[in-house]
LUMZAPA-393926 format. One line per field, with one value per residue (C-alpha): x, y, z; residue in one letter; residue number from 1. Coordinates in Angstrom, 3 decimals. Layout:
// LUMZAPA-393926
px: [X	...]
py: [Y	...]
pz: [Z	...]
vomar: [a	...]
keba: [NUM	...]
END
This chain:
// LUMZAPA-393926
px: [-12.242	-9.326	-6.920	-3.552	-0.437	2.460	5.973	9.465	11.659	15.280	16.445	20.060	21.528	20.598	17.031	16.441	17.775	15.072	12.457	13.150	13.038	9.645	8.308	9.460	8.028	4.376	4.521	5.429	2.777	0.115	1.116	1.551	-2.108	-4.027	-2.441	-3.475	-7.182	-7.484	-6.111	-8.271	-11.365	-10.605	-10.554	-13.197	-15.391	-14.827	-13.060	-9.966	-8.943	-5.226	-2.729	0.886	1.590	1.102	4.069	6.501	6.397	7.846	11.809	11.625	9.925	11.668	12.931	8.880	10.053	12.449	10.184	7.218	4.645	1.858	2.681	2.196	-1.179	-2.548	-1.745	-3.938	-6.760	-6.122	-6.367	-9.647	-11.197	-10.058	-12.076	-15.131	-15.051	-14.787	-17.569	-20.041	-19.652	-20.180	-23.550	-24.645	-24.075	-20.921	-17.684	-15.281	-11.467	-10.125	-7.290	-3.996	-0.446	1.847	5.069	8.591	9.174	5.976	3.392	3.405	6.059	4.323	3.664	1.244	2.190	-0.315	0.781	1.063	1.655	4.045	5.731	5.041	5.957	7.530	10.149	12.629	11.957	12.242	9.819	9.857	8.777	8.967	11.836	13.471	14.112	13.844	14.007	14.718	11.823	10.965	8.330	7.002	3.494	2.930	0.323	-2.713	-2.475	-4.098	-4.209	-3.479	-1.534	-3.524	-1.515	1.561	2.096	5.507	6.043	8.309	8.077	9.151	11.773	13.323	11.696	10.695	7.382	5.566	1.586	0.394	-2.946	-4.409	-7.341	-8.719	-11.630	-13.085	-16.999	-17.569	-20.447	-22.610	-23.097	-26.053	-25.101	-25.128	-22.787	-23.512	-21.032	-21.764	-18.846	-19.431	-16.620	-14.679	-12.157	-9.763	-8.931	-10.774	-13.999	-15.639	-17.416	-21.214	-19.180	-17.957	-13.967	-11.901	-9.815	-7.216	-5.418	-2.207	-2.545	1.003	0.819	0.405	3.438	5.865	4.301	6.882	9.774	7.949	7.611	11.456	12.660	10.307	11.832	15.506	14.154	12.885	16.524	18.258	18.471	16.361	19.244	21.493	22.538	21.019	17.609	17.578	18.692	15.922	13.449	14.477	14.068	11.003	9.823	11.060	9.373	5.814	6.264	6.852	3.713	2.129	3.321	2.331	-0.984	-1.598	0.030	-2.755	-5.868	-5.196	-4.555	-7.764	-9.745	-8.814	-9.326	-12.868	-13.451	-12.839	-14.728	-18.040	-20.521	-21.961	-20.623	-22.501	-20.947	-22.190	-22.030	-20.309	-18.718	-14.900	-14.143	-16.480	-15.438	-11.623	-12.692	-11.842	-15.257	-16.415	-15.437	-17.814	-18.052	-16.451	-13.116	-11.186	-8.669	-5.901	-7.317	-9.923	-6.986	-4.576	-6.871	-7.726	-11.372	-12.019	-9.330	-9.969	-13.878	-12.633	-10.396	-13.195	-15.445	-12.987	-11.971	-15.499	-16.409	-13.317	-14.842	-18.728	-19.618	-21.631	-20.897	-23.482	-23.311	-26.106	-27.606	-25.874	-29.406	-30.118	-30.013	-27.306	-26.451	-29.779	-31.829	-31.813	-30.757	-32.534	-35.988	-35.712	-36.513	-34.962	-33.386	-31.910	-29.735	-26.822	-26.814	-24.268	-21.068	-19.781	-22.152	-20.493	-22.859	-26.263	-29.325	-32.295	-35.472	-37.736	-35.919	-33.474	-30.365	-27.016	-25.288	-21.835	-22.591	-20.253	-21.284	-24.809	-24.334	-22.598	-25.169	-27.785	-25.648	-25.410	-29.201	-29.738	-27.404	-28.771	-32.226	-30.906	-28.614	-31.454	-33.956	-31.614	-31.167	-34.821]
py: [-3.593	-4.321	-1.561	-1.572	0.117	-0.015	0.465	0.534	-2.308	-2.199	-6.061	-7.052	-8.948	-12.547	-11.316	-9.959	-13.549	-14.895	-12.679	-13.072	-16.618	-16.350	-14.309	-16.750	-19.775	-17.990	-17.166	-20.848	-22.444	-20.009	-20.852	-24.731	-24.851	-22.800	-24.800	-28.356	-26.740	-25.883	-29.184	-30.901	-28.949	-29.559	-33.466	-33.948	-30.765	-30.717	-28.187	-29.431	-28.666	-28.767	-27.561	-26.384	-29.779	-31.830	-29.951	-30.129	-33.743	-33.718	-33.910	-31.170	-28.642	-29.616	-26.005	-25.063	-26.596	-23.879	-20.649	-19.987	-22.562	-19.924	-17.917	-20.584	-21.805	-17.862	-18.237	-21.157	-19.040	-16.360	-18.481	-19.922	-16.315	-15.560	-18.639	-17.900	-13.882	-14.956	-17.552	-14.907	-12.128	-14.616	-15.968	-12.313	-11.504	-9.644	-9.137	-10.999	-11.965	-15.407	-16.019	-15.290	-16.747	-14.563	-13.607	-12.962	-10.173	-8.001	-7.799	-7.326	-8.958	-9.606	-12.664	-12.542	-14.618	-14.981	-14.308	-17.618	-17.554	-14.421	-15.479	-11.988	-9.406	-5.616	-5.005	-1.918	-0.783	-4.304	-6.666	-10.230	-12.573	-16.319	-17.813	-14.378	-12.948	-9.425	-7.247	-3.391	-0.973	2.912	2.342	6.077	5.126	3.072	0.389	1.282	-0.332	-3.604	-4.163	-8.128	-8.486	-10.995	-10.887	-9.247	-8.801	-8.024	-6.420	-4.870	-1.606	-1.685	0.728	-1.856	-0.935	-3.115	-2.340	-4.702	-4.191	-5.259	-5.768	-5.484	-6.235	-4.254	-3.714	-0.385	0.528	3.566	5.595	7.073	10.749	12.853	14.789	18.713	19.774	18.590	19.035	18.179	17.463	17.545	16.065	18.401	17.829	20.136	20.573	17.019	18.580	21.596	21.657	23.148	26.107	27.058	25.887	23.923	21.011	22.809	19.135	19.936	17.597	15.735	13.394	16.486	18.050	14.936	14.199	15.907	14.307	10.661	11.107	11.955	8.904	6.714	8.001	7.204	3.952	2.887	3.204	0.866	-2.754	-4.687	-6.855	-4.385	-2.319	1.215	-0.788	-1.738	1.733	3.476	1.138	1.902	5.796	5.431	3.286	5.808	9.139	7.011	6.263	9.818	10.946	8.138	9.271	12.814	11.932	9.878	12.586	14.958	12.987	11.620	15.016	16.680	13.670	14.136	17.776	17.104	14.509	16.554	19.419	17.892	15.283	13.968	14.319	13.376	12.686	11.588	7.986	8.487	6.018	7.509	4.462	5.089	8.793	7.631	5.796	6.917	7.863	8.170	10.862	14.211	12.784	13.598	11.925	12.828	10.126	11.220	13.925	11.754	9.114	11.713	13.313	9.611	10.340	6.771	6.457	9.639	8.737	5.586	7.328	9.972	6.639	5.344	8.440	9.194	5.690	5.995	8.958	7.550	10.333	9.649	9.278	9.131	8.294	10.190	8.016	8.956	9.801	12.442	15.533	17.907	19.848	20.205	21.542	25.278	25.139	28.127	27.232	23.731	24.602	21.564	22.413	20.304	22.654	21.482	18.437	19.812	19.495	22.641	24.683	25.968	28.994	29.663	31.427	29.949	31.029	30.766	33.027	34.660	33.387	32.969	29.580	28.095	24.590	22.705	24.803	24.471	20.372	20.653	22.549	19.847	16.942	18.228	18.620	15.345	13.653	15.428	14.148	10.465	11.039	12.310	9.880	7.051	8.641	8.908]
pz: [7.230	4.898	4.123	1.802	2.293	-0.650	0.374	-1.494	-1.110	-1.299	-1.716	-1.740	-4.691	-2.930	-2.315	-5.822	-7.046	-5.129	-5.829	-9.649	-9.476	-7.808	-10.318	-13.140	-11.309	-10.909	-14.348	-15.640	-12.991	-14.595	-17.987	-17.263	-15.849	-18.358	-21.037	-19.456	-18.574	-22.298	-23.716	-21.311	-22.609	-25.993	-25.368	-22.880	-22.825	-19.198	-17.057	-15.266	-11.504	-11.537	-8.758	-8.504	-6.607	-9.769	-11.425	-8.376	-8.721	-12.246	-12.617	-14.877	-12.558	-9.534	-9.189	-8.294	-4.600	-4.271	-4.097	-1.656	-2.130	-1.152	-3.905	-6.422	-4.591	-5.110	-8.754	-8.986	-7.166	-9.803	-12.710	-11.065	-10.549	-14.074	-15.612	-13.264	-14.230	-17.759	-17.934	-15.729	-18.156	-21.092	-19.421	-18.473	-22.420	-21.917	-23.845	-21.911	-22.251	-21.861	-19.659	-21.694	-21.321	-19.660	-21.352	-19.846	-21.600	-21.117	-18.630	-14.856	-12.655	-9.450	-6.956	-3.848	-0.395	2.833	6.350	8.324	11.764	11.761	8.495	7.212	9.693	9.789	12.178	12.243	8.806	7.349	6.245	6.530	3.556	3.175	1.705	1.414	4.944	6.115	3.219	3.921	2.926	3.262	6.170	5.407	6.558	9.718	9.969	11.910	15.508	15.911	12.278	11.064	8.044	5.652	2.356	0.562	-3.176	-4.332	-7.762	-10.128	-12.121	-15.898	-14.239	-12.292	-8.955	-6.205	-4.246	-1.758	-0.882	2.439	2.897	6.421	7.977	11.011	13.339	12.814	13.253	10.955	12.272	9.172	9.363	8.536	5.620	6.013	3.118	-0.634	-3.789	-7.326	-9.673	-13.637	-15.443	-17.792	-20.319	-19.173	-15.573	-14.551	-13.163	-12.321	-8.855	-8.021	-6.233	-9.573	-9.097	-11.402	-10.187	-12.628	-13.338	-15.006	-18.001	-16.804	-20.095	-22.361	-20.906	-21.400	-24.881	-26.877	-24.818	-24.989	-28.875	-28.844	-26.861	-28.777	-32.064	-30.735	-29.282	-32.693	-34.224	-32.026	-32.464	-30.813	-28.792	-28.276	-25.045	-26.472	-27.070	-23.169	-22.304	-24.169	-22.828	-19.414	-19.884	-21.271	-18.653	-16.052	-17.877	-17.823	-14.341	-13.098	-15.010	-13.483	-10.062	-10.772	-11.858	-8.987	-6.233	-7.988	-7.669	-4.272	-2.405	-4.645	-3.255	0.007	-0.036	-0.983	1.191	4.228	3.261	1.889	3.703	0.464	-2.957	-6.282	-9.770	-12.786	-13.800	-17.361	-19.466	-19.808	-21.921	-24.275	-24.809	-25.245	-28.022	-31.682	-33.146	-36.716	-38.830	-37.811	-34.242	-31.160	-30.115	-26.879	-26.667	-24.965	-23.085	-21.355	-20.300	-19.179	-16.327	-14.840	-14.006	-13.253	-10.683	-8.911	-8.878	-6.897	-4.762	-3.771	-3.064	-0.830	1.352	1.692	2.956	5.275	6.837	7.049	4.200	1.351	-2.213	-5.319	-8.679	-10.532	-13.515	-16.856	-18.412	-15.910	-17.903	-15.937	-18.830	-19.997	-16.969	-15.721	-11.977	-11.491	-12.728	-13.940	-17.749	-20.193	-23.312	-26.150	-27.160	-24.786	-26.622	-28.726	-26.947	-28.626	-26.748	-23.747	-22.624	-23.051	-21.363	-20.330	-22.365	-19.476	-16.749	-18.846	-16.633	-18.473	-17.477	-17.892	-19.083	-16.822	-13.489	-14.061	-14.908	-11.508	-9.451	-11.040	-10.260	-6.304	-6.295	-7.666	-5.267	-2.357	-3.289	-3.264	-0.264	2.094	0.725	2.033	5.390	5.988]
vomar: [m	l	k	a	y	k	y	r	l	y	p	n	n	r	q	i	n	m	i	e	r	t	f	g	c	a	r	k	v	w	n	l	m	l	a	d	k	i	a	h	y	n	e	t	g	k	s	l	t	v	t	p	a	k	y	k	r	m	a	e	y	a	y	l	k	e	v	d	s	l	a	l	a	n	v	q	l	d	l	q	d	a	y	k	s	f	f	n	r	i	k	n	g	k	k	a	g	f	p	k	f	k	s	k	k	t	g	r	k	s	y	s	t	n	n	q	k	g	s	v	r	i	e	n	s	k	i	r	l	p	k	i	g	f	v	k	l	v	y	h	r	p	i	m	e	n	s	k	i	k	t	v	t	v	s	k	t	p	s	g	k	y	f	v	s	v	l	t	e	y	e	n	q	i	l	k	s	i	p	k	t	f	a	g	l	d	f	a	m	h	g	l	f	v	d	s	d	g	r	s	a	g	y	p	n	f	f	r	q	n	e	k	k	l	a	r	l	y	r	s	f	s	k	t	d	k	n	s	h	n	h	a	k	m	r	l	k	i	s	r	l	h	e	k	i	a	n	q	r	n	d	f	l	h	k	t	a	k	n	l	a	d	r	f	d	c	i	a	v	e	d	i	s	v	k	a	m	a	k	r	k	k	k	g	s	f	s	f	g	k	s	v	s	d	n	g	w	s	k	f	v	e	m	l	r	c	k	l	a	w	q	g	k	i	f	i	k	v	d	k	w	f	p	s	s	q	l	c	h	n	c	g	f	q	t	d	i	t	k	d	l	s	v	r	k	w	t	c	p	k	c	g	m	a	h	d	r	d	y	n	a	a	v	n	i	r	e	e	g	k	r	i	a	l	a	k	t	q]
keba: [1	2	3	4	5	6	7	8	9	10	11	12	13	14	15	16	17	18	19	20	21	22	23	24	25	26	27	28	29	30	31	32	33	34	35	36	37	38	39	40	41	42	43	44	45	46	47	48	49	50	51	52	53	54	55	56	57	58	59	60	61	62	63	64	65	66	67	68	69	70	71	72	73	74	75	76	77	78	79	80	81	82	83	84	85	86	87	88	89	90	91	92	93	94	95	96	97	98	99	100	101	102	103	104	105	106	107	108	109	110	111	112	113	114	115	116	117	118	119	120	121	122	123	124	125	126	127	128	129	130	131	132	133	134	135	136	137	138	139	140	141	142	143	144	145	146	147	148	149	150	151	152	153	154	155	156	157	158	159	160	161	162	163	164	165	166	167	168	169	170	171	172	173	174	175	176	177	178	179	180	181	182	183	184	185	186	187	188	189	190	191	192	193	194	195	196	197	198	199	200	201	202	203	204	205	206	207	208	209	210	211	212	213	214	215	216	217	218	219	220	221	222	223	224	225	226	227	228	229	230	231	232	233	234	235	236	237	238	239	240	241	242	243	244	245	246	247	248	249	250	251	252	253	254	255	256	257	258	259	260	261	262	263	264	265	266	267	268	269	270	271	272	273	274	275	276	277	278	279	280	281	282	283	284	285	286	287	288	289	290	291	292	293	294	295	296	297	298	299	300	301	302	303	304	305	306	307	308	309	310	311	312	313	314	315	316	317	318	319	320	321	322	323	324	325	326	327	328	329	330	331	332	333	334	335	336	337	338	339	340	341	342	343	344	345	346	347	348	349	350	351	352	353	354	355	356	357	358	359	360	361	362	363	364	365	366	367	368	369	370	371	372	373	374	375	376	377	378]
END
């Protein structure tokens, strides 16, 4: 199995210089290869296979030889994957974005390299990186014993912090458990979700809490001169606040997902399109934009899936067309009044049971997930 660990790096000035140069060389090779592939296709109608070695031989790009060669080789693989993904999506009739050129000012700064015969290793709270040497890191989470480091990715946040993600491989036979405890989660605009026990996650809406402060910073930022020192200072302040919000959100989601994964053997969620819900709709229709984006439902679902898988437990995605909100969980009667999203409470006309919309949906999702899970284990 593969498992990744992320650590904060504290490089010295010499190491920072080398890391930044590697970022720049990786970006340059990507842009050069992409430009050549586009030009070759426009001339011949055929695809071009190109490697970083072509540019290293050129006198004007001699500086490419000074950085980690595997970092540039991984750029070639990333570009190949981007092309492959683009054409596969087009072939399947899906929307796809063509690979884009990378900018020095915008975009994520990162590069990946491979571990070859111990070229990457962690010793005494330091990690050895090719061409850079041992870099100090915060080793807050020990790597599992008998794990082998495969690749590392060095990255820099907009706020100026350096991180390293270490991808490891280890042998671990996860035993599948027979589910005994079940839970259903219904997505909730406020609070993230309501579970089948009637409890809300109580998500604090971190973005909403800082929205006024962000707006104030952006107003000040817009008044600064683009090439001034104050412009750079305000940009850094905004980046730090966005980073703080993201960290708060991730911490909450991780802890909530871990708590659920420890308590239940099988958890079912509804397969909803968060992206579609976040889009601005026509006048008279719903539009949840910021509220949907703030709570990070898609990220939470992926965290939950991984944490359950590591424990050999079951994660179920119930079909999005399953009428979880329309069914009475007591008698099974189906109504269409809940198609109106403003209806939060309703009474079943058949059995007379009063329902809270989200709790009722969560119970129905749990029962459907239980049915699917038990059918798989038989």
